[in-house]
C-alpha positions in Angstrom: -10.6 -42.1 -21.2 -14.2 -41.6 -22.1 -14.7 -45.4 -21.9 -13.5 -45.6 -18.3 -16.2 -46.2 -15.7 -17.2 -43.2 -13.6 -15.9 -45.0 -10.5 -12.4 -45.1 -12.0 -12.5 -41.5 -12.8 -13.4 -40.6 -9.3 -10.5 -42.8 -8.0 -8.1 -40.9 -10.3 -9.4 -37.5 -9.1 -9.1 -38.6 -5.5 -5.5 -39.5 -6.2 -4.8 -36.2 -7.9 -6.3 -34.1 -5.1 -4.0 -32.9 -2.2 -2.9 -35.7 0.2 -5.3 -36.5 3.0 -8.2 -34.8 1.2 -11.1 -36.3 -0.8 -12.2 -34.7 -4.0 -15.0 -32.5 -2.5 -12.7 -30.7 -0.1 -10.7 -27.7 -1.3 -7.1 -27.0 -0.2 -6.1 -23.7 1.5 -4.6 -21.2 -1.0 -1.7 -19.0 -0.3 -1.2 -15.6 -1.9 1.8 -17.1 -3.7 0.0 -19.9 -5.5 -3.5 -18.5 -5.9 -2.9 -17.9 -9.6 -1.2 -21.2 -10.4 -2.9 -23.3 -13.2 -1.6 -26.4 -11.3 -4.0 -25.7 -8.4 -6.8 -28.2 -7.8 -9.4 -28.4 -9.2 -8.2 -26.5 -12.3 -5.2 -28.8 -12.8 -7.7 -31.6 -13.6 -10.7 -29.7 -14.8 -8.9 -28.8 -18.0 -7.8 -32.3 -18.8 -11.0 -33.6 -20.2 -14.8 -32.9 -20.2 -15.5 -36.1 -18.1 -13.3 -34.9 -15.2 -14.8 -31.4 -15.3 -18.3 -32.9 -15.2 -17.4 -34.9 -12.1 -16.0 -31.9 -10.4 -19.0 -29.8 -11.3 -21.1 -32.0 -9.1 -18.9 -31.2 -6.1 -19.7 -27.7 -4.9 -16.8 -27.6 -2.3 -14.3 -27.8 -5.2 -15.4 -24.3 -6.5 -15.1 -22.1 -3.4 -12.0 -20.7 -5.1 -12.2 -19.6 -8.7 -9.3 -18.3 -10.8 -9.6 -16.8 -14.3 -6.5 -16.0 -16.4 -7.9 -13.7 -19.1 -5.0 -14.5 -21.3 -7.1 -17.6 -22.1 -10.8 -17.8 -23.0 -12.8 -18.0 -19.7 -15.9 -19.6 -21.3 -15.3 -23.1 -19.9 -15.4 -21.8 -16.3 -17.9 -19.0 -16.4 -20.5 -21.1 -14.6 -18.1 -21.9 -11.8 -20.0 -19.5 -9.5 -23.1 -21.7 -10.0 -21.2 -24.9 -9.4 -20.5 -23.8 -5.8 -24.3 -23.8 -5.2 -25.2 -21.7 -2.2 -21.8 -22.0 -0.4 -20.4 -18.7 0.8 -16.8 -17.4 1.5 -15.9 -17.6 -2.2 -12.5 -16.4 -3.3 -12.2 -15.0 -6.8 -9.1 -14.1 -8.7 -9.1 -12.6 -12.2 -5.6 -11.9 -13.6 -3.6 -12.0 -16.8 -0.5 -14.0 -17.5 0.0 -12.1 -20.8 2.7 -9.4 -21.2 1.0 -8.0 -24.3 0.0 -4.4 -24.0 -1.1 -3.8 -27.6 -4.3 -2.6 -29.0 -5.7 -6.0 -30.0 -5.0 -7.6 -26.6 -6.5 -4.5 -24.9 -9.9 -5.2 -26.5 -9.7 -9.0 -25.8 -8.8 -8.4 -22.1 -11.6 -5.9 -21.7 -14.2 -8.2 -23.3 -13.1 -11.3 -21.2 -13.0 -9.3 -17.9 -16.5 -7.9 -18.6 -17.9 -11.3 -19.3 -16.4 -12.6 -16.0 -17.7 -9.6 -14.0 -21.2 -10.2 -15.4 -21.1 -13.9 -14.4 -19.8 -12.9 -10.9 -22.2 -10.1 -10.2 -25.2 -12.2 -8.9 -22.8 -13.9 -6.5 -20.9 -10.9 -5.1 -22.7 -11.2 -1.7 -21.3 -14.8 -1.3 -17.7 -13.7 -1.7 -14.9 -13.5 0.9 -12.4 -11.9 -1.5 -12.5 -10.6 -5.1 -9.3 -9.7 -6.9 -9.0 -8.2 -10.5 -5.4 -7.6 -11.4 -5.2 -6.8 -15.1 -3.1 -4.9 -17.6 -5.5 -2.1 -18.5 -7.6 0.1 -16.3 -10.4 0.0 -18.9 -10.7 -3.7 -18.3 -11.6 -3.3 -14.7 -15.3 -3.4 -13.6 -16.6 -0.3 -11.9 -16.4 -0.5 -8.1 -20.0 0.7 -7.9 -21.3 -2.8 -8.7 -19.7 -4.2 -5.5 -21.2 -1.7 -3.1 -24.9 -1.7 -4.2 -25.8 -3.7 -1.1 -24.4 -4.6 2.3 -21.4 -7.1 2.1 -20.8 -8.1 5.7 -18.7 -11.1 4.7 -16.4 -9.5 2.1 -12.8 -9.2 3.4 -10.9 -8.0 0.3 -11.8 -6.2 -2.9 -8.9 -5.4 -5.2 -9.3 -3.7 -8.6 -5.8 -3.0 -9.9 -4.1 -2.5 -13.3 -0.6 -2.0 -14.7 -1.5 0.6 -17.3 -4.0 3.5 -16.7 -5.6 4.0 -20.1 -8.8 5.7 -19.0 -9.2 8.9 -21.1 -10.8 11.7 -19.2 -11.1 15.4 -19.8 -12.4 18.3 -17.8 -16.0 17.7 -18.7 -15.9 13.9 -19.3 -17.0 11.0 -17.2 -19.7 13.0 -15.4 -21.7 11.0 -13.0 -24.8 9.5 -14.7 -26.9 9.3 -11.5 -30.0 11.5 -11.9 -32.0 10.1 -8.9 -30.9 8.8 -5.5 -29.4 5.4 -5.8 -29.1 2.9 -2.9 -25.7 1.8 -1.7 -24.8 -0.5 1.0 -23.6 0.7 4.4 -22.3 -2.4 6.1 -18.8 -3.7 5.1 -17.9 -4.8 8.6 -15.3 -7.4 7.7 -13.5 -5.5 4.9 -9.8 -5.7 5.6 -8.4 -4.4 2.3 -9.9 -2.2 -0.5 -7.6 -1.5 -3.4 -8.9 0.7 -6.3 -7.4 2.7 -9.1 -7.7 6.4 -8.6 -10.3 6.6 -11.4 -12.5 3.9 -9.9 -12.3 5.5 -6.4 -13.3 8.9 -7.9 -16.1 7.4 -10.0 -17.5 5.6 -7.0 -17.2 8.8 -4.8 -18.9 10.9 -7.5 -21.9 8.5 -7.5 -21.9 8.4 -3.7 -22.0 12.2 -3.5 -24.7 12.4 -6.2 -26.8 9.9 -4.3 -26.2 11.8 -1.0 -24.6 8.7 0.4 -21.1 10.0 1.3 -21.9 10.5 5.0 -23.3 6.9 5.3 -20.6 5.1 3.5 -18.1 3.7 6.0 -15.4 1.1 6.3 -14.0 -0.7 9.4 -11.6 1.4 11.4 -8.6 -1.0 10.8 -9.0 -1.4 7.0 -6.2 -1.1 4.6 -7.1 1.2 1.7 -5.0 1.4 -1.5 -5.4 4.0 -4.3 -3.2 3.7 -7.4 -2.4 4.7 -10.9 -4.2 7.9 -11.8 -3.4 11.4 -13.1 -5.6 14.1 -11.6 -6.9 17.0 -13.7 -6.6 20.6 -12.8 -10.3 21.3 -13.3 -13.5 19.3 -13.6 -14.7 16.3 -11.7 -11.4 14.5 -11.3 -9.3 17.0 -9.4 -7.1 16.6 -6.4 -9.3 18.9 -4.4 -12.3 16.6 -4.9 -10.1 13.6 -4.2 -9.0 15.1 -0.9 -12.6 15.9 0.0 -13.7 12.3 -0.7 -10.8 10.9 1.2 -11.7 13.1 4.2 -15.4 12.0 4.1 -14.9 8.3 3.3 -11.7 7.5 5.2 -11.8 9.9 8.2 -13.2 7.1 10.5 -10.1 5.0 10.0 -8.0 5.9 13.1 -6.1 2.6 13.0 -6.2 1.9 9.3 -3.5 2.0 6.6 -3.9 4.3 3.5 -1.6 3.7 0.5 -1.1 6.1 -2.4 0.9 4.6 -5.3 1.6 5.9 -8.8 -0.4 9.1 -8.5 0.4 12.3 -10.3 -1.0 15.6 -11.7 -1.7 16.5 -15.3 -0.6 20.1 -14.7 2.3 22.0 -13.2 1.6 22.8 -9.6 3.2 25.8 -7.9 3.1 25.8 -4.2 1.5 29.0 -2.7 3.9 31.6 -1.3 2.0 31.5 2.0 1.0 28.2 3.7 -2.5 28.3 5.3 -2.8 27.4 8.9 -3.0 23.6 9.2 -5.7 23.9 11.9 -8.0 25.5 9.3 -8.4 22.0 7.7 -10.2 19.0 9.1 -7.7 16.4 10.3 -7.0 13.0 8.6 -5.3 10.4 10.8 -4.3 6.7 10.0 -1.0 5.4 8.7 -0.1 6.9 5.3 2.1 5.4 2.7 3.3 7.2 -0.4 5.0 5.2 -3.2 6.1 6.4 -6.6 3.9 9.4 -6.4 5.0 12.7 -8.1 6.5 15.5 -6.1 3.7 17.8 -7.4 1.1 15.4 -6.1 2.8 15.5 -2.6 3.1 19.3 -2.7 -0.5 19.9 -3.6 -2.0 17.3 -1.4 -0.2 18.5 1.7 -1.1 22.1 1.0 -4.9 21.4 0.9 -5.2 18.8 3.7 -4.3 18.5 7.3 -2.6 15.1 7.5 -1.7 14.0 11.0 -0.8 10.4 10.4 0.0 7.9 13.1 2.9 7.0 10.8 4.2 8.3 7.5 6.1 6.4 4.8 7.7 7.7 1.6 9.1 5.1 -0.9 10.5 5.8 -4.4 9.5 9.4 -4.1 11.0 12.8 -4.8 9.9 15.0 -1.9 9.3 18.8 -2.3 9.1 21.5 0.3 6.0 20.8 2.3 4.4 22.3 5.4 5.1 20.8 8.9 4.1 17.1 9.3 2.9 16.0 12.7 3.6 12.3 13.0 5.7 10.3 15.5 7.0 7.7 13.0 8.6 8.5 9.7 10.0 6.0 7.2 12.0 7.0 4.2 12.8 4.3 1.7 14.6 4.6 -1.6 14.1 8.4 -1.7 14.8 9.9 -5.2 17.4 12.6 -4.6 20.0 14.7 -6.2 23.6 15.2 -5.1 22.5 17.9 -2.7 20.1 15.6 -0.9 17.3 18.1 -1.1 14.4 15.5 -0.9 15.7 14.2 2.4 16.2 17.7 3.7 12.7 18.8 2.7 10.9 15.9 4.6 13.2 16.0 7.6 12.7 19.8 8.0 8.9 19.3 7.8 9.1 16.4 10.2 11.3 18.3 12.7 8.5 21.0 13.0 6.1 18.2 13.9 8.2 16.8 16.8 8.6 13.3 15.5 10.2 10.6 17.6 11.1 7.6 15.4 13.0 7.8 12.1 13.9 4.9 9.7 16.0 5.6 6.6 16.4 2.8 4.2 18.2 2.4 0.8 19.0 6.1 0.5 22.4 6.6 -1.1 22.1 10.4 -0.8 22.0 10.1 3.0 25.4 11.2 4.2 27.4 13.1 6.8 25.8 16.4 5.8 22.3 15.2 6.8 23.7 13.8 10.0 25.4 17.1 10.7 22.1 18.9 10.4 20.8 16.6 13.1 23.5 17.8 15.5 22.7 20.5 18.1 24.6 23.7 17.6 22.4 25.9 15.4 21.8 29.2 17.2 18.1 28.9 16.5 18.0 25.4 18.0 16.3 24.1 14.9 18.5 21.2 14.2 16.8 18.4 12.2 14.9 15.6 13.9 14.9 17.6 17.1 12.9 15.2 19.3 14.1 11.9 17.8 14.4 8.9 20.2 14.8 6.0 17.8 17.0 6.1 14.7 17.2 3.2 12.2 19.5 3.2 9.2 19.5 0.4 6.6 21.5 0.1 3.4 22.8 3.6 3.4 26.6 3.3 2.7 27.6 7.0 2.3 27.9 8.3 5.8 30.6 7.7 8.4 30.4 6.0 11.8 32.4 8.8 13.4 30.0 11.6 12.4 27.0 9.5 13.5 28.6 8.8 16.9 29.4 12.6 17.3 25.7 13.4 16.6 24.5 10.9 19.2 27.0 12.3 21.7 26.0 15.9 21.0 22.3 15.1 21.4 22.8 13.1 24.6 25.0 15.7 26.1 22.9 18.7 25.0 22.9 21.3 27.8 19.4 22.2 28.9 17.3 23.9 31.6 16.6 20.6 33.3 17.4 16.9 33.0 13.9 16.0 31.6 14.5 18.3 28.6 17.9 16.7 28.0 16.5 13.2 28.2 13.8 14.1 25.7 16.5 14.9 23.1 18.6 11.8 23.7 18.8 9.0 21.2 17.6 6.0 23.1 18.0 3.4 20.3 20.3 3.4 17.3 20.1 0.5 14.8 22.4 0.4 11.7 22.1 -2.6 9.3 22.8 -3.7 5.8 25.3 -1.8 3.6 27.1 0.7 5.8 30.3 1.7 7.6 32.0 -0.4 10.2 33.1 0.8 13.6 36.6 1.5 15.0 37.6 0.8 18.6 36.9 4.4 19.6 33.3 4.2 18.4 32.7 0.9 20.1 34.2 2.1 23.4 32.1 5.2 23.4 28.8 3.3 22.7 29.6 0.7 25.3 30.3 3.5 27.8 26.9 5.1 27.2 24.8 2.0 26.8 22.6 3.1 29.7 21.4 6.0 27.6 21.6 4.6 24.0 21.1 1.0 23.0 23.1 0.2 19.8 22.7 -2.5 17.2 25.2 -2.3 14.4 25.3 -5.1 11.8 26.7 -3.9 8.5 29.0 -4.7 5.6 31.1 -1.9 4.2 32.1 -1.2 0.6 35.2 -3.4 1.0 33.0 -6.4 2.1 34.1 -6.1 5.8 31.3 -7.2 8.2 30.5 -5.5 11.5 28.4 -7.2 14.3 28.2 -5.0 17.4 25.6 -4.5 20.1 25.7 -2.7 23.5 23.5 -5.2 25.2 23.1 -9.0 25.8 20.0 -10.7 24.3 17.5 -12.5 26.5 
C-alpha cells in the first residue's frame, strides 16, 4: 500500500467516509456509537501510517476524539493538535477492558493521566469531555477543568465503576495555601457528572480559595454525583457535602440533581427529635436518588431542607425520614421487606408534604395493604397520599383491582365541609400499566360511571398472561 500514489489513498478514504461526505467532514455522533472503533476517522486511521498521515492534514476529521485506555493511546495523543484551532471538540476516554486487577489499575491510571495531560491545553476548545473508566484513581481531578471560564463546554463527565480512592479522617487535605483563580462562567454547561470524591476535592479547593460564592452553574444544568463513601469526621463528611451542595447548587431552580451509589462509612442513628425544617436553608431542583444507602438518605434528610420540585428514589431502601415537601414523587424498584416498610416510610413522609402526583414502578412489595392506607377512614384523617391527584402504577403485580377501585371511590366520595375540599382529595387520573391485575365488569362499570371525575388508563397483563386494555375516554 505504501507504493500507491497519494491520490489513490485519498480516493480510498473518500470511499470509506460516510456517504455524501468528503474526507474532511466529520459525521455526527450519537451517544450509542461514540465509543465504536469503527467510527470514522479511527476505522481508517489505524489501518496504516499512510492513511493516518493523510487524515492528520484534515483538521475537521479530529473534532471528535475517542481513546480506549485498554489500548496504548500513544498513536492518537496528538489528535488535539491535528484539529488545529477548531472548537467544539468532543472527547471520550473510556475502557473496553473488564479487568479490575492491580496490574491493569496501574496501566489504566498511567494511560488516563497521559491523555489528560495532552488534553489540558485544549480544554477551552471542548464542547464535551467524558472520562468513563474502571477506577476512580484513574480520573483526572475536576479542578483542572475549572481553572478558567469555559463558556462553550456543555458536558463534563468524570465517572468510574470502582471507587478505590483511599481516604482517612486527616488525609487528602486541600493543598491550596494561597488564593487560586477559578473560572466563573460555565454558561452552556448542561451536564456535570463527578464522583463524590472529585466533587468534594473541587469544593475543598473552592472553599480554600474563597471561591464558593462565585462558582455557579446554569439554572437548568443536570448535576450527577456518584460512587463515594462519606467519613464520619474530617474533610469528607456528609455535613460538608451538604454545605457544598447548598452553596454550589442552590441557584439551580430548574436543574436535575442525581445521587448514585453513595453511602456512609459509619452507622448513623437518626436523632430522636427532628429539627424544624425551616431552620435549614432550602434546596430546590429535581432530586434523584439511585442505589444510595438508607443511612445516607436518613442523615442527608436530617441535616438539609430539601424541597425538590420532584423526587425520585430508585433501587433504594428508604428509612424513616422527616416530611418531604414535593408535588411529584417517583418510586422505582424500591428495596423492601415483606412488611413493605420502605414504601410506608416514604409515603408517610410525602403525605405530610401534601404531594399531588405519585408514580410507583416495579415494586413487588406494593400491595393491598399500602392501598388500604391510602383510603380515607383513619380517625386522625392522616391516610397516606392525602392530597394525591394523579396515581401511576407500573409493573406492580401484587395488588388487586378491587381494592384500588374502592380506594378511588372512597377518596372521591370523601365527605367534607365543602365541595372544593372534596375535589382536592379526588383522584383525577389513574394509570395502571405493565404487569398487574385485570379488571372485572364491576370495576369497568364503576370507572366508566365516574369518568367525569377520574380518567382511567388500564393496560396490563396479569400473572396468567391475560391482557387488559381499558380506558374511560376516547383519544383525540
